[in-house]
N, C-alpha and C positions, 0 to 999 in steps of 0.2 A: 600488592598493587598491579602485576600483572592480572589477577582474577577479576579485578574491578574493572580493569581497562576492557577485559573480554566479555561482562558483562553487560557494559556499556555499549559495545560494537554491537552486541546481540540486540539491544535494546532499539538501539538505532536502526538496523537491518530491519526489525519487524515493525517501524513505523513506517520505513521507505516500501516493504511489500504491502502494509495496508494501505498506505498513499496511492499505491499504483493498483491496487483492488479495486480503490475507493473511485479514482479517475475510469477503470474499464467497466465499473459497474454505470457510471452516469454515462459514459459513450452509449452503452449497450441500451440503456434505457431511453437515450435520445434516439438513438435509430429504429426501437422499437416506435415509437412514437412518430415518427415523417414516416413510418411505413404503414400506417393506417393510413 
């Protein structure tokens, strides 16, 4: 049970990391577009 919980937490953390990176990427692209 503990091992399964750790795996779930790892997947959850990876999901948050990808979401944060995606938001940063969108903000960066928006900033580049506004600069032109």
